[in-house]
N, CA, C and O of each residue as an XYZ file, in Angstrom:
568
protein
N      69.672    -65.549     42.125
C      69.651    -63.783     42.461
C      69.118    -62.711     42.601
O      69.602    -62.248     43.634
N      68.345    -61.958     42.159
C      67.335    -60.864     41.786
C      67.800    -60.142     42.294
O      68.295    -60.123     43.420
N      67.616    -58.597     40.664
C      68.351    -57.303     41.068
C      67.010    -56.502     42.011
O      65.857    -56.907     41.861
N      67.214    -55.766     42.621
C      66.388    -55.025     43.912
C      64.884    -54.879     42.975
O      64.953    -55.466     41.895
N      63.657    -54.232     43.234
C      63.027    -53.405     42.292
C      62.901    -52.338     42.290
O      62.537    -52.341     43.466
N      62.848    -51.024     41.959
C      63.075    -49.501     41.980
C      62.013    -48.941     43.184
O      60.929    -49.454     43.460
N      62.369    -48.243     43.558
C      61.043    -47.398     44.040
C      61.133    -45.953     43.811
O      61.756    -44.897     43.929
N      60.020    -46.650     43.372
C      59.621    -45.091     42.407
C      59.738    -43.341     43.450
O      59.415    -42.268     42.939
N      60.186    -43.459     44.703
C      59.892    -41.891     44.671
C      61.781    -41.960     44.606
O      62.335    -40.877     44.413
N      62.684    -43.224     44.770
C      63.707    -42.674     45.206
C      64.837    -42.172     44.315
O      65.936    -42.598     44.671
N      64.849    -41.377     43.249
C      65.456    -40.519     42.413
C      66.458    -42.035     41.829
O      66.148    -42.843     40.954
N      67.275    -42.007     42.398
C      69.231    -42.928     42.572
C      68.158    -44.367     41.755
O      68.510    -44.702     40.624
N      67.403    -44.822     42.148
C      66.471    -46.164     41.744
C      65.520    -45.983     40.844
O      65.428    -47.004     40.162
N      64.217    -44.569     40.279
C      63.874    -45.203     40.123
C      64.274    -44.551     37.976
O      65.113    -43.795     37.487
N      62.916    -45.547     37.274
C      63.979    -45.235     35.181
C      62.238    -44.403     35.437
O      61.539    -44.431     34.424
N      61.531    -43.643     36.837
C      60.859    -42.754     35.716
C      61.006    -41.838     35.533
O      61.272    -41.030     36.423
N      60.865    -41.425     33.844
C      61.000    -39.544     33.174
C      60.026    -39.149     34.294
O      60.850    -38.287     34.599
N      59.281    -39.013     34.977
C      58.112    -38.178     35.596
C      59.036    -37.050     36.337
O      59.126    -35.951     35.791
N      59.540    -37.228     37.237
C      60.590    -36.289     37.327
C      61.299    -34.906     36.600
O      61.831    -33.866     36.988
N      60.900    -35.684     35.060
C      62.190    -34.376     34.329
C      60.619    -33.846     33.599
O      60.729    -33.085     32.638
N      59.595    -34.127     33.917
C      58.347    -33.023     33.939
C      58.287    -31.556     34.650
O      58.006    -30.414     34.287
N      58.879    -32.470     36.375
C      58.238    -30.876     37.400
C      59.267    -30.000     37.167
O      60.482    -29.992     36.968
N      58.246    -29.203     37.275
C      59.143    -27.276     36.827
C      60.159    -26.906     38.170
O      59.955    -27.053     39.376
N      61.045    -26.498     37.609
C      61.958    -26.267     38.063
C      63.219    -27.334     37.811
O      64.289    -26.754     37.997
N      63.342    -28.388     37.531
C      64.079    -29.361     37.497
C      64.957    -28.872     36.045
O      64.475    -28.695     34.926
N      66.657    -28.699     36.556
C      67.477    -29.179     35.296
C      68.215    -30.086     35.059
O      68.494    -30.955     35.886
N      68.823    -30.020     33.447
C      69.219    -31.236     33.253
C      70.542    -31.599     33.807
O      71.013    -32.713     33.578
N      71.066    -30.863     34.408
C      72.568    -29.933     35.359
C      72.099    -30.712     36.416
O      72.846    -30.266     37.287
N      71.451    -31.501     36.957
C      71.259    -32.103     38.177
C      70.711    -31.340     39.253
O      69.924    -31.804     40.078
N      71.173    -30.057     39.238
C      70.824    -29.188     40.182
C      68.903    -28.338     40.301
O      68.352    -27.559     39.524
N      68.520    -28.820     41.315
C      67.782    -27.824     41.324
C      67.220    -26.389     41.096
O      68.042    -25.547     41.459
N      66.149    -25.895     40.638
C      66.441    -24.206     40.984
C      66.030    -23.660     41.856
O      64.893    -24.118     41.967
N      66.150    -23.062     42.487
C      65.579    -22.782     44.011
C      65.595    -20.748     43.692
O      66.237    -20.103     42.863
N      65.015    -20.476     44.316
C      66.113    -18.755     44.468
C      66.830    -18.274     45.067
O      66.797    -18.324     46.297
N      67.589    -17.739     44.492
C      68.759    -17.151     44.716
C      69.916    -18.101     44.357
O      71.053    -17.675     44.159
N      69.609    -19.313     44.286
C      70.864    -20.122     44.239
C      70.940    -20.691     43.054
O      70.020    -21.334     42.547
N      72.682    -20.369     42.245
C      72.767    -20.831     40.904
C      73.960    -21.590     40.935
O      75.033    -21.012     41.109
N      73.891    -23.015     40.763
C      75.320    -23.608     40.830
C      76.691    -22.847     40.247
O      76.693    -22.022     39.333
N      77.647    -23.235     40.860
C      78.765    -22.721     40.313
C      79.345    -22.376     39.252
O      80.178    -23.210     38.898
N      79.247    -21.387     38.513
C      79.974    -21.829     37.161
C      81.620    -22.102     37.388
O      82.311    -22.190     38.404
N      81.906    -22.192     35.976
C      83.437    -22.369     35.269
C      84.380    -21.501     35.996
O      83.975    -20.352     36.174
N      85.289    -21.728     36.354
C      86.008    -20.235     36.730
C      87.549    -20.295     35.891
O      88.626    -20.887     35.959
N      86.773    -19.140     34.979
C      88.136    -19.090     33.503
C      89.230    -18.328     34.108
O      89.342    -18.063     35.305
N      89.938    -18.039     33.263
C      91.030    -16.961     34.263
C      90.922    -15.520     33.392
O      91.475    -15.785     32.324
N      90.463    -14.110     33.352
C      90.722    -14.214     32.465
C      91.981    -13.850     31.481
O      92.992    -14.165     32.107
N      92.195    -13.532     30.715
C      93.360    -13.443     30.420
C      93.737    -11.570     30.469
O      93.025    -10.686     29.992
N      94.847    -11.425     31.080
C      95.071     -9.755     31.512
C      95.803     -9.390     30.407
O      96.749     -9.881     29.790
N      94.822     -7.965     30.275
C      94.358     -6.798     30.335
C      95.144     -5.603     30.494
O      94.588     -4.649     31.039
N      96.242     -5.493     30.147
C      96.929     -3.794     31.225
C      96.727     -2.847     30.019
O      97.920     -2.645     29.793
N      96.072     -2.114     29.072
C      95.743     -1.983     28.629
C      95.218     -0.566     29.229
O      95.712      0.547     29.045
N      93.796     -1.007     30.190
C      93.599      0.365     30.959
C      93.741      1.048     32.352
O      93.118      1.804     33.097
N      94.997      0.307     32.279
C      95.771      0.306     32.986
C      96.894      1.343     32.361
O      97.040      2.491     32.779
N      97.143      1.152     32.015
C      98.085      2.199     30.923
C      97.745      4.001     30.534
O      98.410      5.028     30.404
N      96.072      3.525     30.451
C      95.778      4.259     29.662
C      95.363      4.886     30.551
O      95.408      6.067     30.206
N      94.816      4.753     31.914
C      94.840      5.069     32.998
C      95.614      6.304     33.643
O      95.221      7.381     34.091
N      97.297      5.522     33.468
C      98.012      6.247     33.537
C      98.661      7.718     32.754
O      99.194      8.764     33.126
N      98.282      7.121     31.546
C      98.554      8.196     30.882
C      97.494      9.295     30.890
O      97.974     10.315     31.385
N      97.047      9.349     30.758
C      95.536     10.211     31.101
C      96.094     10.980     32.601
O      96.148     12.204     32.724
N      96.358     10.322     33.329
C      96.773     11.247     34.977
C      97.785     11.798     34.256
O      97.597     12.972     33.937
N      99.030     11.182     33.828
C      99.876     12.252     33.689
C      99.893     13.542     32.090
O     100.398     14.616     31.762
N      99.177     12.718     31.673
C      99.210     13.969     30.493
C      97.535     15.070     31.404
O      96.857     15.862     30.750
N      97.242     14.702     33.226
C      96.656     15.769     33.543
C      97.469     16.989     34.324
O      97.109     18.005     34.918
N      98.780     16.357     34.016
C      99.569     17.366     35.481
C     100.009     18.597     34.064
O     100.595     19.568     34.542
N      99.843     18.690     32.628
C     100.109     19.240     31.988
C      99.144     20.781     32.100
O      99.531     21.942     31.970
N      97.734     20.221     32.400
C      96.338     21.026     32.542
C      96.774     22.343     33.797
O      96.567     23.556     33.758
N      97.495     21.414     34.932
C      97.319     22.733     36.483
C      98.810     23.469     35.538
O      99.449     22.426     35.677
N      99.458     24.066     35.017
C     100.326     24.572     34.517
C      99.805     25.949     33.241
O     100.600     26.669     32.637
N      98.159     25.986     33.111
C      97.893     26.440     32.191
C      96.931     27.639     32.678
O      96.483     28.427     31.844
N      96.544     27.788     34.409
C      96.333     29.243     35.447
C      96.944     29.866     35.145
O      96.718     30.914     34.540
N      98.938     28.967     35.802
C      99.849     30.448     36.183
C     100.338     30.388     34.432
O     101.139     31.318     34.338
N     100.288     30.119     33.871
C     100.700     31.024     32.949
C      99.169     31.875     32.652
O      99.845     32.903     32.681
N      98.544     32.100     32.540
C      97.234     33.357     32.743
C      97.497     33.991     33.643
O      97.181     35.179     33.713
N      98.221     33.287     34.673
C      97.974     34.742     35.746
C      99.126     35.923     35.715
O      99.154     37.102     36.069
N      99.992     35.073     35.156
C     101.704     35.480     34.833
C     101.534     36.528     33.568
O     102.302     37.458     33.321
N     100.189     36.115     32.724
C     100.277     36.566     31.054
C      99.089     38.519     31.775
O      99.400     39.702     31.636
N      97.838     37.873     32.456
C      97.222     38.494     32.858
C      97.432     39.796     34.097
O      96.925     40.910     33.970
N      98.088     39.467     35.009
C      98.479     39.894     36.074
C      99.614     41.652     35.702
O     100.416     41.942     34.813
N      99.024     42.474     37.034
C      99.761     43.632     36.298
C     101.046     44.021     37.865
O     100.996     43.731     39.060
N     102.147     44.849     36.934
C     102.960     44.509     38.160
C     102.911     45.968     39.148
O     103.018     47.136     38.772
N     102.778     45.610     40.060
C     102.796     46.288     41.093
C     103.421     46.545     41.563
O     103.172     46.682     42.761
N     104.869     46.863     41.050
C     105.866     47.147     41.960
C     106.505     47.015     43.144
O     107.284     47.675     43.831
N     105.638     45.380     43.209
C     106.167     45.662     44.854
C     107.020     43.880     45.029
O     106.845     43.253     46.074
N     107.742     43.386     44.077
C     108.744     43.181     44.365
C     108.210     41.637     43.411
O     107.693     41.329     42.337
N     108.577     41.217     44.256
C     108.280     39.169     43.409
C     106.196     39.265     43.425
O     105.628     38.230     43.076
N     105.610     40.068     43.687
C     104.191     39.455     44.007
C     103.508     39.367     42.833
O     102.299     39.424     43.057
N     103.893     39.193     41.100
C     103.397     38.842     39.906
C     104.031     36.786     40.264
O     103.400     35.731     40.193
N     105.370     37.061     40.594
C     106.427     35.530     40.380
C     105.100     34.262     41.733
O     104.901     33.047     41.711
N     104.435     35.570     42.841
C     103.913     34.875     44.246
C     102.667     34.420     43.725
O     102.363     33.239     43.891
N     101.593     35.515     42.867
C     101.093     35.063     42.284
C     100.652     33.279     41.320
O      99.730     32.468     41.407
N     101.810     33.385     40.551
C     102.010     32.419     39.422
C     102.080     31.250     40.567
O     101.179     30.412     40.543
N     103.031     31.152     41.503
C     103.566     29.903     42.137
C     102.172     29.685     42.952
O     101.814     28.508     42.970
N     100.763     31.202     44.072
C      99.939     30.490     43.651
C      98.973     29.854     43.246
O      98.411     28.814     43.590
N      98.829     30.637     42.426
C      97.631     29.618     40.522
C      98.554     27.939     40.469
O      97.896     26.930     40.215
N     100.483     27.809     40.804
C     100.463     26.526     40.621
C     100.043     25.312     41.652
O      99.607     24.171     41.501
N     100.297     25.905     42.457
C     100.116     25.299     43.863
C      98.253     24.668     43.876
O      98.000     23.566     44.363
N      97.147     25.555     43.282
C      96.259     25.773     43.898
C      95.471     24.347     42.675
O      94.654     23.496     43.028
N      96.053     24.518     41.292
C      95.632     23.729     40.682
C      96.258     22.506     40.586
O      95.810     21.640     39.835
N      97.336     22.316     41.323
C      98.167     21.127     41.201
C      97.454     20.344     42.219
O      97.380     19.121     42.101
N      96.671     21.259     43.687
C      96.275     20.454     44.494
C      94.659     20.090     43.470
O      94.478     19.263     42.576
N      93.812     20.997     44.022
C      93.404     20.384     42.121
C      92.937     19.290     41.701
O      91.904     18.673     41.961
N      94.471     18.959     40.489
C      94.483     18.030     40.310
C      94.422     16.939     40.698
O      93.636     16.174     40.138
N      95.413     16.375     42.044
C      95.158     15.816     43.031
C      93.789     15.317     44.073
O      93.363     14.184     44.300
N      93.589     15.894     44.291
C      91.623     14.972     44.779
C      91.298     14.617     43.484
O      90.878     13.462     43.425
N      91.356     15.372     42.103
C      90.488     15.064     41.308
C      91.003     13.352     41.109
O      90.591     12.440     41.826
N      91.555     13.259     40.469
C      93.163     11.679     40.589
C      92.662     11.036     41.470
O      92.068      9.960     41.414
N      92.961     11.879     42.564
C      92.894      9.535     43.801
C      91.077      9.769     43.984
O      90.446      8.782     43.606
N      90.276     10.858     44.474
C      89.041     10.486     44.217
C      88.253     10.065     42.987
O      87.262      9.335     43.004
N      88.891     10.688     41.779
C      88.227      9.572     40.620
C      88.417      8.272     40.314
O      87.684      7.579     39.608
N      90.246      7.686     41.309
C      90.271      6.255     41.043
C      89.765      5.930     41.847
O      89.818      4.700     41.821
N      89.024      6.384     42.982
C      88.433      5.330     44.789
C      87.059      5.140     43.789
O      86.811      4.006     43.380
N      86.332      6.077     43.475
C      85.628      5.585     42.673
C      85.390      4.523     41.637
O      84.474      3.713     41.498
N      86.765      4.824     40.772
C      86.195      3.710     39.300
C      86.766      2.272     39.949
O      86.344      1.246     39.415
N      87.926      2.107     41.340
C      88.655      1.145     41.872
C      86.865      0.861     42.236
O      86.250      0.146     41.444
N      86.083      1.487     43.504
C      84.925      0.769     43.833
C      84.304      0.506     42.894
O      84.073     -0.701     42.833
N      83.941      1.021     42.172
C      82.574      0.596     40.640
C      83.360     -0.849     40.422
O      82.412     -1.633     40.474
N      84.334     -1.506     40.247
C      84.228     -3.118     39.371
C      86.126     -2.503     38.822
O      87.162     -3.108     39.097
N      85.999     -0.998     37.913
C      87.011     -0.796     36.823
C      88.647     -0.244     37.898
O      89.082      0.884     38.135
N      89.183     -1.692     38.331
C      90.233     -1.799     38.877
C      91.217     -1.519     38.254
O      91.944     -0.654     38.744
N      91.363     -1.750     37.766
C      93.021     -1.390     36.679
C      92.760      0.145     36.142
O      93.395      0.903     36.875
N      92.003      0.920     35.054
C      91.761      1.605     35.097
C      91.924      3.088     36.347
O      92.347      4.229     36.159
N      91.464      2.521     37.403
C      91.180      3.112     39.238
C      92.749      3.376     39.100
O      93.317      4.440     38.851
N      93.225      2.265     39.304
C      94.697      2.318     39.746
C      95.586      3.349     39.211
O      96.250      4.177     39.835
N      95.461      3.111     37.620
C      96.363      3.388     36.095
C      96.483      4.983     36.984
O      97.509      5.416     37.508
N      94.887      5.775     36.956
C      94.640      6.737     37.164
C      95.921      7.518     38.340
O      96.702      8.438     38.099
N      95.662      6.460     40.045
C      96.300      7.192     40.290
C      97.436      6.955     41.012
O      97.998      7.631     41.874
N      97.798      5.433     40.322
C      99.437      5.665     39.824
C     100.508      6.087     39.105
O     101.728      5.927     39.134
N      99.296      6.975     38.115
C      99.289      7.735     36.853
C      99.665      9.762     37.984
O     100.282     10.826     38.042
N      98.860      9.045     38.442
C      99.049     11.178     38.680
C     100.140     10.913     40.191
O     101.004     11.758     40.427
N     100.021     10.023     40.862
C     101.576      9.356     41.442
C     102.549      9.765     41.117
O     103.184     10.618     41.737
N     102.945      9.134     39.848
C     104.532      9.154     38.960
C     104.700     10.329     38.412
O     105.781     10.828     38.099
N     103.155     11.007     38.226
C     103.731     12.553     38.115
C     104.054     13.330     38.137
O     104.619     14.158     37.423
N     103.474     13.079     39.724
C     103.934     14.127     40.854
C     105.049     13.876     41.800
O     105.454     14.664     42.653
N     105.518     12.629     41.537
C     106.947     12.819     41.270
C     107.830     13.276     40.694
O     108.856     13.866     41.034
N     107.335     12.939     39.633
C     108.535     13.724     38.514
C     108.856     15.366     38.107
O     109.819     15.912     37.567
N     106.951     16.094     38.892
C     107.309     17.535     39.366
C     108.429     17.345     40.287
O     109.608     17.647     40.103
N     107.688     16.604     41.672
C     108.899     17.225     42.459
C     110.641     17.262     42.099
O     111.428     18.195     42.259
N     110.833     16.169     41.674
C     112.731     15.819     40.985
C     113.066     17.145     40.111
O     114.019     17.889     39.880
N     111.568     16.972     39.736
C     112.274     18.185     38.386
C     112.766     19.357     39.063
O     113.951     19.649     38.899
N     111.468     20.631     40.374
C     111.596     20.473     40.786
C     112.669     21.352     41.415
O     112.862     22.565     41.328
N     113.767     19.707     42.539
C     114.415     20.269     42.929
C     115.445     19.996     42.457
O     116.466     19.885     43.136
N     115.399     19.821     41.142
C     116.931     19.600     40.212
C     116.898     21.313     39.235
O     117.774     22.166     39.088
N     115.958     21.259     38.909
C     116.105     22.494     38.661
C     116.455     24.116     39.277
O     116.473     25.078     38.508
Protein backbone atom coordinates (compact mmCIF):
# COMPACT_ATOMS: atom_id res chain seq x y z
CA UNK A 1 0.00 0.00 0.00
CA UNK A 2 1.41 3.36 -0.98
CA UNK A 3 0.64 6.85 0.32
CA UNK A 4 -1.64 8.97 -1.83
CA UNK A 5 -0.03 11.58 -4.00
CA UNK A 6 -0.46 15.17 -2.80
CA UNK A 7 -2.93 17.21 -4.79
CA UNK A 8 -1.31 20.53 -5.80
CA UNK A 9 -4.35 22.75 -5.12
CA UNK A 10 -5.39 21.14 -1.82
CA UNK A 11 -3.81 23.02 1.13
CA UNK A 12 -4.28 20.01 3.42
CA UNK A 13 -2.13 17.68 1.31
CA UNK A 14 0.03 20.13 -0.61
CA UNK A 15 3.65 20.41 0.46
CA UNK A 16 4.29 23.33 -1.84
CA UNK A 17 5.35 26.54 -0.09
CA UNK A 18 3.73 28.58 -2.85
CA UNK A 19 0.73 29.38 -0.66
CA UNK A 20 3.00 31.24 1.77
CA UNK A 21 4.06 33.59 -0.99
CA UNK A 22 0.51 34.66 -1.83
CA UNK A 23 -0.52 38.15 -0.72
CA UNK A 24 -2.87 38.18 2.24
CA UNK A 25 -1.64 34.91 3.75
CA UNK A 26 -1.34 34.97 7.52
CA UNK A 27 0.79 32.54 9.53
CA UNK A 28 -2.09 32.06 11.97
CA UNK A 29 -4.08 30.28 9.29
CA UNK A 30 -6.52 33.12 8.66
CA UNK A 31 -6.65 34.86 5.34
CA UNK A 32 -6.82 38.61 5.62
CA UNK A 33 -10.14 39.94 4.41
CA UNK A 34 -11.31 43.53 4.58
CA UNK A 35 -13.34 44.02 7.72
CA UNK A 36 -12.48 40.63 9.19
CA UNK A 37 -10.07 40.16 12.04
CA UNK A 38 -9.58 36.91 13.92
CA UNK A 39 -10.89 37.06 17.48
CA UNK A 40 -8.29 38.19 19.98
CA UNK A 41 -7.79 36.36 23.22
CA UNK A 42 -10.28 37.77 25.70
CA UNK A 43 -8.37 38.78 28.80
CA UNK A 44 -10.24 40.27 31.73
CA UNK A 45 -8.74 43.60 32.68
CA UNK A 46 -7.73 44.11 36.26
CA UNK A 47 -10.50 45.65 38.30
CA UNK A 48 -9.63 49.27 38.96
CA UNK A 49 -12.17 51.31 40.85
CA UNK A 50 -10.05 54.46 41.10
CA UNK A 51 -11.95 56.24 38.32
CA UNK A 52 -15.28 55.32 39.92
CA UNK A 53 -14.01 56.68 43.25
CA UNK A 54 -12.62 59.83 41.61
CA UNK A 55 -15.91 60.57 39.85
CA UNK A 56 -17.80 60.11 43.11
CA UNK A 57 -15.46 62.36 45.06
CA UNK A 58 -15.64 65.08 42.40
CA UNK A 59 -19.43 65.02 42.45
CA UNK A 60 -19.53 65.07 46.25
CA UNK A 61 -17.15 68.01 46.34
CA UNK A 62 -19.36 69.61 43.70
CA UNK A 63 -22.08 69.93 46.33
CA UNK A 64 -19.95 72.60 48.01
CA UNK A 65 -20.05 74.85 44.93
CA UNK A 66 -23.82 75.55 45.13
CA UNK A 67 -23.26 77.09 48.56
CA UNK A 68 -21.31 80.00 47.06
CA UNK A 69 -24.21 81.79 45.24
CA UNK A 70 -26.52 81.79 48.30
CA UNK A 71 -23.68 83.16 50.41
CA UNK A 72 -23.07 85.96 47.92
CA UNK A 73 -26.78 86.72 47.68
CA UNK A 74 -26.97 86.91 51.47
CA UNK A 75 -23.95 89.21 51.67
CA UNK A 76 -25.00 91.64 48.97
CA UNK A 77 -28.78 91.70 49.38
CA UNK A 78 -30.20 94.76 51.01
CA UNK A 79 -32.78 94.46 53.74
CA UNK A 80 -35.99 95.92 52.40
CA UNK A 81 -37.88 95.38 55.62
CA UNK A 82 -40.31 92.94 54.02
CA UNK A 83 -39.79 90.15 56.54
CA UNK A 84 -38.14 87.10 55.14
CA UNK A 85 -37.34 88.40 51.63
CA UNK A 86 -33.57 88.08 52.16
CA UNK A 87 -33.99 84.48 53.37
CA UNK A 88 -36.19 83.70 50.36
CA UNK A 89 -33.50 85.10 48.06
CA UNK A 90 -30.84 82.91 49.69
CA UNK A 91 -32.99 79.77 49.45
CA UNK A 92 -33.91 80.52 45.84
CA UNK A 93 -30.23 80.89 44.94
CA UNK A 94 -29.47 77.60 46.73
CA UNK A 95 -32.26 75.78 44.92
CA UNK A 96 -31.26 77.10 41.50
CA UNK A 97 -27.58 76.29 42.01
CA UNK A 98 -28.39 72.76 43.21
CA UNK A 99 -30.60 72.20 40.16
CA UNK A 100 -27.78 73.38 37.91
CA UNK A 101 -25.41 70.96 39.66
CA UNK A 102 -27.91 68.12 39.21
CA UNK A 103 -28.27 68.76 35.49
CA UNK A 104 -24.52 69.10 34.98
CA UNK A 105 -23.68 65.91 36.91
CA UNK A 106 -26.36 63.77 35.29
CA UNK A 107 -25.65 64.99 31.76
CA UNK A 108 -21.88 64.69 32.23
CA UNK A 109 -22.27 61.21 33.70
CA UNK A 110 -24.44 60.04 30.81
CA UNK A 111 -22.04 61.50 28.24
CA UNK A 112 -19.08 59.83 29.95
CA UNK A 113 -20.88 56.49 30.07
CA UNK A 114 -21.78 56.65 26.38
CA UNK A 115 -18.21 57.66 25.47
CA UNK A 116 -16.90 54.49 27.13
CA UNK A 117 -15.74 55.89 30.47
CA UNK A 118 -18.38 53.94 32.35
CA UNK A 119 -16.77 53.87 35.77
CA UNK A 120 -16.00 57.57 35.86
CA UNK A 121 -19.46 58.49 34.56
CA UNK A 122 -21.13 56.15 37.04
CA UNK A 123 -19.04 57.65 39.81
CA UNK A 124 -20.19 61.16 38.91
CA UNK A 125 -23.86 60.15 38.94
CA UNK A 126 -23.58 58.09 42.14
CA UNK A 127 -21.54 60.81 43.87
CA UNK A 128 -24.14 63.42 42.99
CA UNK A 129 -26.96 61.17 44.23
CA UNK A 130 -25.16 60.42 47.51
CA UNK A 131 -24.50 64.12 48.06
CA UNK A 132 -28.11 65.01 47.27
CA UNK A 133 -29.34 62.34 49.70
CA UNK A 134 -26.94 63.54 52.40
CA UNK A 135 -28.11 67.14 51.88
CA UNK A 136 -31.74 66.07 52.11
CA UNK A 137 -31.07 64.16 55.34
CA UNK A 138 -29.18 67.13 56.83
CA UNK A 139 -32.02 69.53 56.04
CA UNK A 140 -34.61 67.10 57.44
CA UNK A 141 -32.66 66.67 60.68
CA UNK A 142 -31.75 70.34 61.10
